[in-house]
C-alpha positions as CSV (number, residue, x, y, z in Angstrom):
1,M,-8.3,-7.4,-10.9
2,R,-7.0,-3.8,-10.3
3,I,-4.0,-3.5,-8.1
4,L,-2.5,-0.2,-6.8
5,V,1.2,-0.4,-6.1
6,V,2.6,2.4,-3.9
7,E,6.4,2.1,-4.0
8,D,9.1,4.8,-4.3
9,E,12.0,2.6,-5.5
10,P,11.7,2.6,-9.3
11,K,13.3,-0.9,-9.7
12,V,11.1,-2.5,-7.1
13,A,8.0,-0.8,-8.6
14,K,8.8,-1.9,-12.1
15,A,9.5,-5.5,-11.0
16,L,6.2,-5.6,-9.2
17,Q,4.3,-4.1,-12.1
18,E,5.9,-6.4,-14.7
19,G,5.3,-9.5,-12.6
20,L,1.7,-8.6,-11.8
21,E,0.9,-7.6,-15.4
22,A,2.4,-10.9,-16.6
23,E,-0.3,-12.6,-14.6
24,N,-2.9,-10.4,-16.3
25,Y,-3.5,-8.0,-13.4
26,E,-4.2,-4.3,-14.1
27,V,-1.6,-2.3,-12.2
28,T,-1.5,1.4,-11.3
29,L,1.7,2.8,-9.8
30,A,2.2,5.6,-7.3
31,Q,5.6,6.8,-6.0
32,T,4.6,8.7,-2.9
33,G,2.3,8.2,0.0
34,E,0.3,11.2,-0.9
35,D,-0.2,10.0,-4.5
36,G,-1.1,6.5,-3.3
37,F,-3.6,7.9,-0.8
38,F,-5.2,10.1,-3.5
39,L,-5.5,7.1,-5.9
40,A,-6.8,4.8,-3.2
41,S,-9.4,7.4,-2.2
42,S,-10.6,8.3,-5.6
43,Q,-10.5,4.9,-7.5
44,A,-11.6,1.4,-6.8
45,F,-8.9,-1.2,-6.4
46,D,-9.1,-4.9,-5.5
47,L,-5.7,-4.8,-3.7
48,I,-3.2,-2.2,-2.5
49,V,0.5,-3.1,-2.3
50,L,1.9,-0.4,0.0
51,D,5.5,0.3,0.9
52,W,6.0,1.2,4.5
53,M,8.8,3.8,4.1
54,L,7.6,6.3,1.5
55,P,8.5,10.0,1.0
56,G,6.0,12.4,2.5
57,R,3.2,10.4,4.0
58,D,4.5,6.9,5.0
59,G,2.7,3.7,4.3
60,L,1.3,3.3,7.8
61,E,-0.1,6.8,7.8
62,V,-1.7,6.1,4.4
63,L,-3.2,2.8,5.7
64,S,-4.4,4.3,8.9
65,T,-6.2,7.2,7.1
66,L,-7.7,4.9,4.6
67,R,-9.1,2.6,7.3
68,K,-10.5,5.6,9.3
69,R,-12.3,6.7,6.2
70,G,-13.9,3.3,5.7
71,T,-11.7,1.9,2.9
72,Q,-11.8,-1.9,3.3
73,T,-9.6,-2.8,0.3
74,P,-7.0,-5.5,1.3
75,V,-3.5,-4.1,1.8
76,L,-0.2,-5.9,1.6
77,V,2.5,-3.8,3.4
78,L,6.0,-4.1,2.0
79,T,8.9,-3.4,4.3
80,A,12.6,-3.8,4.7
81,K,12.2,-3.6,8.4
82,D,13.0,-6.9,10.1
83,A,12.4,-6.2,13.8
84,I,9.5,-8.2,15.3
85,E,8.2,-5.0,17.0
86,E,7.9,-3.3,13.6
87,R,6.0,-6.1,12.0
88,V,3.6,-6.3,15.0
89,R,3.0,-2.6,14.7
90,V,1.3,-3.2,11.3
91,S,-0.8,-6.0,12.7
92,T,-1.8,-3.9,15.7
93,L,-2.8,-1.0,13.5
94,E,-5.2,-3.1,11.5
95,R,-6.9,-4.5,14.7
96,T,-7.2,-1.2,16.5
97,I,-8.8,0.9,13.8
98,T,-12.6,1.0,14.1
99,W,-14.3,0.8,10.7
């Protein structure tokens, strides 16, 4: 299984990579939203782990653009945001985009 991890914090990215690789997943890392978008658009992944708050293009913008372009890869959004309204925003985004 190929997993794209888009995370700008090096320690978090490394921990995710090591944990997933220990379970025999193939992991590709990207540190910016733009790099993550490019990789997700140009290669096939079984899962995308996407940080919300990224430099440049944020995770929600990346997700929105991927969905508008027809990418159906499952996405797990990581966030330090704890407000209910922010978490609902991701859920609403997924439901309102027409594939």
